[in-house]
DOVODO-731859 format. One line per 8 residues: their letters; for each residue x, y, z of C-alpha. Coordinates in nm, 2 decimals. Example, Ala and Ser with C-alpha at 12.3 -4.5 7.8 and 13.67 -1.06 7.14 Angstrom:
as> 1.23:-0.45:0.78  1.37:-0.11:0.71
This chain:
mselaadr> -1.23:-2.19:-1.04  -1.18:-2.19:-0.68  -1.12:-1.92:-0.34  -0.77:-2.05:-0.11  -0.84:-2.16:0.21  -0.75:-1.84:0.40  -0.39:-2.02:0.60  -0.30:-2.08:0.21
fdtilesl> -0.42:-1.76:0.09  -0.16:-1.59:0.40  0.12:-1.80:0.30  0.09:-1.66:-0.08  0.03:-1.33:-0.02  0.41:-1.31:0.22  0.54:-1.52:-0.03  0.41:-1.18:-0.25
kdvidpel> 0.56:-0.98:-0.04  0.93:-1.09:-0.17  0.86:-0.87:-0.47  0.97:-0.58:-0.49  0.87:-0.37:-0.80  1.21:-0.25:-0.90  1.09:0.09:-1.03  0.94:0.24:-0.69
gvnivdlg> 1.11:-0.06:-0.40  0.83:-0.14:-0.22  0.65:-0.47:-0.29  0.35:-0.57:-0.55  0.15:-0.59:-0.20  0.17:-0.34:-0.06  0.13:-0.15:-0.39  -0.16:-0.34:-0.45
liydlawd> -0.08:-0.47:-0.76  -0.22:-0.78:-0.66  -0.61:-0.79:-0.76  -0.66:-1.12:-0.68  -0.56:-1.47:-0.61  -0.80:-1.75:-0.72  -0.63:-2.14:-0.84  -0.78:-2.33:-1.07
ddndalvv> -0.85:-2.65:-1.01  -0.89:-2.80:-1.36  -0.55:-2.73:-1.43  -0.36:-2.77:-0.99  -0.27:-2.39:-1.06  -0.29:-2.07:-0.86  -0.40:-1.78:-1.04  -0.25:-1.41:-0.94
smtltsag> -0.42:-1.16:-1.11  -0.28:-0.91:-1.09  -0.18:-0.57:-1.29  0.18:-0.26:-1.34  0.19:0.08:-1.23  0.16:0.16:-1.62  0.09:-0.14:-1.87  0.37:-0.05:-2.08
cpltdvie> 0.63:-0.12:-1.81  0.98:-0.25:-1.94  1.06:-0.48:-1.62  0.75:-0.68:-1.66  1.02:-0.95:-1.79  1.22:-0.92:-1.43  0.86:-0.88:-1.20  0.77:-1.26:-1.32
kelenald> 1.10:-1.38:-1.26  1.07:-1.25:-0.88  0.70:-1.39:-0.91  0.86:-1.71:-1.01  1.09:-1.67:-0.69  0.87:-1.59:-0.51  0.60:-1.91:-0.53  0.93:-2.16:-0.52
gvverfri> 0.81:-2.42:-0.24  0.46:-2.30:-0.13  0.37:-2.36:-0.49  0.40:-2.58:-0.77  0.27:-2.37:-1.09  0.10:-2.05:-1.12  0.03:-1.81:-1.45  -0.05:-1.50:-1.43
nwvwmppw> -0.35:-1.32:-1.52  -0.23:-0.92:-1.64  -0.49:-0.72:-1.55  -0.57:-0.38:-1.66  -0.93:-0.20:-1.61  -0.97:-0.08:-1.36  -0.61:0.04:-1.41  -0.36:0.06:-1.10
gveritdd> -0.38:0.41:-0.84  -0.24:0.56:-0.56  -0.49:0.46:-0.37  -0.47:0.14:-0.38  -0.14:0.16:-0.19  -0.22:-0.02:0.13  -0.12:0.22:0.47  0.18:-0.01:0.50
grdmmral> 0.32:0.02:0.17  0.22:0.44:0.17  0.49:0.36:0.46  0.71:0.24:0.33  0.73:0.53:-0.03  0.79:0.80:0.24  1.05:0.64:0.35  1.17:0.63:-0.02
gfsi> 1.15:1.01:0.01  0.77:0.99:-0.23  0.50:1.25:-0.14  0.18:1.01:-0.12
């Protein structure tokens, strides 16, 4: 696997901000659910290493579909590498994500 060029990384990251966690109402980037973006040279595909706020999230299918929609036209192929260690925690939320959560009434 190889690293993404900075401009491509930024474009992909911006596209992923369209994916909203259906339970919290904040995008998956600012929630800190994206752990890594890499390029699988062998399969010519983006690898999105990410987690969920909980391993038993009942809305995994919704997030996967939203990811597919967000990356449509940005990359031809991608796959999700689900990461459970280290587990997600509120310390991963960006400052923008914290502002969004406060606006929604969450105490962060």
